[in-house]
C-alpha positions as MATLAB code, in Angstrom:
seq = 'MRPITAHEELDLFSQLPYVLNEELADDLVAGRRRPEWMWVALRGDRLLARAAWWSRSAGDAPLILDILDIEDSASGSDHVNIGVRLLHAATAATLPTGSRPPEYSRFVPPDWRENAVTRQAVEDRMTVLERTGARLFVERLRLEWRPASRVPEPNGRLVFRPVRDGEELVALMSSVLDGTLDAHGRDDLTRMSVHEAAVRHYDDELARYTSPRDWWRIATLPHGEPVGFVIPARNDYNAIIAYIAVLPSHRGNGYIDDILAEGTRILAEQHVPRIRASTDLGNIPMANAFRRAGYINFEREINMTWS';
ca = [
     -15.474   67.421  187.608;
     -12.992   64.605  187.505;
     -11.655   61.698  185.545;
     -13.101   58.265  186.394;
     -11.123   56.450  188.992;
     -10.787   52.975  187.297;
     -12.620   50.521  185.022;
     -15.145   50.008  187.919;
     -16.670   53.398  187.020;
     -17.278   52.519  183.399;
     -21.047   52.102  184.092;
     -21.105   55.657  185.483;
     -19.378   57.018  182.475;
     -21.759   55.087  180.156;
     -24.893   56.628  181.588;
     -25.144   59.015  178.621;
     -26.010   57.138  175.472;
     -23.587   57.066  172.420;
     -22.650   54.415  169.774;
     -19.155   54.056  171.221;
     -20.308   52.943  174.605;
     -20.091   49.363  173.544;
     -16.410   49.643  172.702;
     -15.216   51.322  175.870;
     -14.507   48.224  177.996;
     -12.334   46.700  175.283;
     -10.647   49.973  174.631;
      -9.645   50.271  178.274;
      -8.238   46.669  178.365;
      -6.212   47.303  175.221;
      -4.930   50.664  176.353;
      -6.566   52.649  173.663;
      -8.241   54.583  176.455;
      -7.198   55.334  180.016;
      -9.264   56.212  182.998;
      -7.369   59.533  183.375;
      -8.503   60.471  179.890;
     -12.241   59.823  180.666;
     -13.761   62.822  182.507;
     -17.232   63.299  183.995;
     -19.208   66.214  185.317;
     -21.432   64.991  188.282;
     -24.063   66.542  190.405;
     -24.414   64.045  193.239;
     -24.741   60.717  191.434;
     -26.205   62.292  188.303;
     -23.959   62.401  185.203;
     -24.361   65.768  183.495;
     -21.522   65.666  180.974;
     -18.506   63.567  179.894;
     -15.491   63.726  177.729;
     -12.886   61.185  176.587;
      -9.883   60.803  174.291;
      -8.761   57.770  172.256;
      -5.367   56.610  170.860;
      -4.498   53.805  168.355;
      -2.495   51.787  170.862;
      -1.286   51.607  174.385;
       1.525   54.086  175.144;
       0.438   56.600  172.485;
      -0.598   60.099  173.329;
      -4.319   61.051  172.870;
      -5.046   61.095  169.174;
      -8.617   62.157  168.970;
     -11.417   63.542  171.218;
     -14.179   61.228  170.278;
     -16.564   61.475  173.151;
     -18.107   64.671  174.317;
     -21.708   64.353  175.745;
     -23.992   66.501  177.677;
     -27.342   65.717  179.265;
     -29.757   66.778  176.593;
     -32.804   66.820  178.914;
     -31.499   69.871  180.736;
     -33.355   73.146  179.850;
     -31.770   76.344  178.708;
     -27.976   76.690  178.148;
     -26.954   75.278  181.444;
     -25.895   71.960  179.941;
     -23.891   73.709  177.309;
     -22.091   75.767  179.946;
     -21.357   72.550  181.988;
     -19.965   70.941  178.831;
     -17.632   73.900  178.205;
     -16.417   73.880  181.839;
     -15.809   70.174  181.846;
     -13.847   70.353  178.485;
     -11.655   73.193  179.812;
     -10.932   71.178  182.991;
     -10.320   67.859  181.184;
      -8.100   69.462  178.530;
      -5.861   71.270  181.084;
      -5.387   68.084  183.079;
      -4.922   65.663  180.084;
      -2.962   67.493  177.337;
       0.400   69.151  177.625;
       0.240   72.843  178.245;
       0.288   74.898  175.037;
      -0.174   71.888  172.742;
      -2.773   71.879  169.955;
      -5.611   69.738  171.102;
      -6.338   66.578  169.030;
      -9.169   66.654  166.469;
     -12.745   66.106  167.650;
     -14.907   63.473  165.980;
     -18.538   62.674  166.421;
     -20.735   60.015  164.750;
     -24.182   61.286  163.878;
     -27.262   59.943  161.961;
     -27.019   60.459  158.247;
     -30.211   62.641  158.456;
     -29.238   64.540  161.546;
     -30.231   67.824  160.179;
     -33.789   66.765  159.304;
     -34.638   65.668  162.883;
     -35.105   68.657  165.275;
     -34.144   66.664  168.379;
     -31.102   65.181  166.754;
     -30.024   68.462  165.172;
     -30.215   70.260  168.535;
     -28.155   67.653  170.319;
     -25.372   67.778  167.637;
     -25.371   71.581  167.456;
     -25.134   71.822  171.260;
     -21.974   69.748  171.280;
     -20.635   71.770  168.458;
     -21.305   74.916  170.422;
     -19.430   73.546  173.393;
     -16.347   72.833  171.076;
     -16.726   76.390  169.426;
     -16.637   78.051  172.851;
     -13.387   76.298  173.558;
     -11.877   77.578  170.290;
     -12.733   74.770  167.863;
     -14.187   75.128  164.354;
     -15.966   72.778  161.908;
     -13.213   71.152  159.738;
     -15.202   68.625  157.562;
     -18.283   66.390  157.636;
     -17.638   62.875  156.388;
     -19.882   60.032  155.141;
     -19.490   56.634  156.995;
     -20.200   53.786  154.622;
     -20.784   50.065  155.132;
     -20.900   47.057  152.917;
     -22.699   43.914  153.937;
     -22.399   40.324  152.585;
     -25.902   40.456  151.261;
     -24.630   42.940  148.692;
     -23.260   41.646  145.338;
     -19.519   41.882  144.891;
     -18.883   42.983  141.182;
     -16.896   40.567  139.088;
     -13.620   41.728  137.421;
     -14.210   43.205  134.007;
     -10.647   42.837  132.783;
      -9.870   46.557  132.340;
      -7.221   46.578  135.043;
      -4.660   44.132  136.421;
      -4.081   43.887  140.175;
      -0.903   43.054  141.988;
       0.377   43.297  145.542;
       2.279   46.391  146.691;
       6.044   45.695  146.477;
       7.146   47.689  149.487;
       6.451   50.837  151.529;
       8.522   53.098  149.210;
       6.368   52.146  146.223;
       3.138   52.901  148.117;
       4.469   56.211  149.559;
       5.419   57.281  145.920;
       1.956   56.559  144.764;
       0.432   58.280  147.758;
       2.473   61.277  147.007;
       1.180   61.358  143.467;
      -2.513   61.258  144.305;
      -2.201   64.174  146.704;
      -2.124   66.336  143.505;
      -5.736   67.668  143.285;
      -7.009   65.632  146.209;
     -10.511   66.433  147.373;
      -9.771   64.952  150.870;
      -9.878   67.699  153.579;
      -7.181   66.134  155.729;
      -4.813   65.681  152.818;
      -5.264   69.260  151.692;
      -4.785   70.465  155.360;
      -1.533   68.420  155.546;
      -0.278   70.123  152.418;
      -0.527   73.531  154.037;
       2.027   72.524  156.632;
       4.351   70.072  154.912;
       5.591   68.793  151.556;
       3.699   66.172  149.492;
       6.343   63.555  150.331;
       6.186   64.405  154.090;
       2.460   64.150  154.044;
       2.489   60.755  152.380;
       5.224   59.399  154.663;
       3.268   60.584  157.769;
      -0.014   59.100  156.616;
       1.820   55.814  155.900;
       3.746   55.633  159.124;
       1.000   56.917  161.449;
      -1.839   54.703  159.952;
      -1.265   52.212  157.128;
       1.923   50.711  158.483;
       0.295   50.109  161.845;
      -2.362   47.758  160.539;
      -1.684   44.185  161.681;
      -3.840   42.630  158.923;
      -1.885   41.078  155.936;
      -0.121   43.502  153.660;
      -0.554   41.008  150.820;
      -4.218   42.311  150.683;
      -2.888   45.699  149.485;
      -3.264   46.073  145.754;
      -1.863   48.285  142.994;
      -4.101   48.581  139.895;
      -2.353   48.786  136.559;
      -3.244   48.911  132.908;
      -2.540   45.545  131.120;
       0.954   46.681  130.145;
       1.835   47.494  133.700;
       1.362   51.299  134.128;
      -0.170   52.011  137.622;
      -3.518   53.576  137.691;
      -4.343   53.566  141.415;
      -4.343   51.450  144.553;
      -6.532   50.224  147.331;
      -5.637   49.252  150.874;
      -8.113   46.708  152.384;
      -7.410   46.138  156.014;
      -8.679   45.461  159.531;
      -8.582   48.001  162.326;
      -9.338   47.075  165.995;
     -13.088   47.090  165.209;
     -13.931   46.133  161.595;
     -12.717   45.324  158.087;
     -12.149   48.599  156.339;
     -11.132   50.217  152.950;
      -8.375   52.139  154.596;
      -7.276   54.074  151.471;
      -8.336   54.163  147.892;
      -7.224   56.418  145.066;
      -6.811   56.901  141.363;
      -3.628   58.624  139.994;
      -4.245   62.140  138.619;
      -3.539   61.204  134.965;
      -6.048   58.410  135.063;
      -9.019   60.182  136.747;
     -12.372   60.455  134.971;
     -12.198   56.993  133.402;
     -14.323   55.023  135.878;
     -11.365   53.074  137.295;
     -12.315   53.892  140.825;
     -15.235   51.381  140.480;
     -12.846   48.546  139.487;
     -10.415   49.396  142.207;
     -13.007   49.466  144.943;
     -14.532   46.173  143.660;
     -11.112   44.500  144.061;
     -10.663   45.822  147.596;
     -14.254   44.708  148.541;
     -13.593   41.232  146.961;
     -10.490   40.767  149.063;
     -12.241   41.553  152.330;
     -15.370   39.667  151.365;
     -13.285   36.558  150.853;
     -12.327   36.799  154.538;
     -16.108   36.288  155.323;
     -16.241   39.507  157.341;
     -19.660   40.557  158.697;
     -19.257   44.081  157.295;
     -16.777   46.348  155.516;
     -16.535   50.068  156.544;
     -15.167   53.005  154.720;
     -15.300   56.815  154.981;
     -15.019   59.728  152.540;
     -15.650   63.479  152.823;
     -19.179   64.725  152.231;
     -17.764   66.904  149.416;
     -15.972   64.107  147.642;
     -18.911   63.386  145.436;
     -17.000   61.054  142.947;
     -15.795   58.850  145.710;
     -19.199   58.719  147.469;
     -20.924   57.717  144.273;
     -18.411   54.911  143.708;
     -19.078   53.454  147.070;
     -22.853   53.658  146.464;
     -22.529   51.831  143.052;
     -20.510   49.178  144.916;
     -23.376   48.419  147.259;
     -22.094   50.511  150.286;
     -24.794   52.275  152.260;
     -24.363   55.588  154.150;
     -25.180   54.433  157.689;
     -24.004   57.460  159.597;
     -21.950   60.638  159.291;
     -18.984   61.943  161.113;
     -18.416   65.552  162.267;
     -14.750   66.617  162.544;
     -13.755   69.789  164.317;
     -10.295   71.232  164.955;
      -8.573   73.918  166.937;
      -6.292   76.459  165.275;
];
C-alpha cells in the first residue's frame, strides 16, 4: 500500500473504473491533485483498491476524498477489508494527525438502489468508510441542462441586476440560511453564526470562481426589493449554477423558477455544452424547479463525514 510515485503511474491508478478517471491527468497538472494524495493497494501488478483526495487549487490542503474504489470482482469481504486498510494507511500519511478528515463524495447512478450490482458496489464503499468512522451525511441530486432544452423567456415578474459587491451578497446569503433545507448550510449553523457561515461560503467557494462576476444576479420586485439571487459561474470543469436562493419572506410564490431561468439564460448565452447544478435529495422544491427548467437528474452524489 503506497502512493503513486509520479504522473507516470496514472495508468496504474486508473485501472479501476470511475467517472473521474478522465479528469485525473488535468487535475495533476493543475495541482488539484498530487501523487502523494493518490494511494493504491497492490498485489503484484494487480490493483485491488485506491483512494485519492482533491483540492480546489494548487497549494491548498486536501478538501475532499472523492475517490475510493475497491476491486468489485473479489469474493467475500476481503475487498472491503483491503479498502479499510488502505484508507487507514493513506489517511495517516496524508492528513495531519488528529485532524478531522475531509468529507467523502461519490458520484453514483440515479437508480443505484434499483440495480443489485450497482447497489452492492456503492454499499461496499460506504461500509469501508463506516468502518473508519464515517457516517452518511446527505445524498444529492446532480442535474444537467443541455442546449437542446428550451430556455424560458422572462415573464416580467422580477427585475434582475448585477450584484453590487461581496458585502451585499453575503448579507443576502445570511438571510437565506433562515429555514434552509440545505444539509451543509444547516450543519454550518451548528458550529458558527449565520454571518460566519455566509462569509465562509463566499470566501471558500464563490469568490474563487474566475468566471465573470457580472454574471451574478440579484432578483428584485419591480420597485427594487430583493427577492433572491443566482450565481452562474464556471468551475474547472463545467458551467454551473453555483448558488440559487429565494429570501424567506418571498418563498412559496414561484420566484425560484424565474431566478433559475435567468441564471440558465446567462450561461446559455455563453454557448456552453452543458450547465450543471446540485441540490439535496430532500430539497424537493429546488429539485422540482430544476426539472421544470429542463434539467435532468443524470447522477447522484453520496456525501459522508467523520465526526
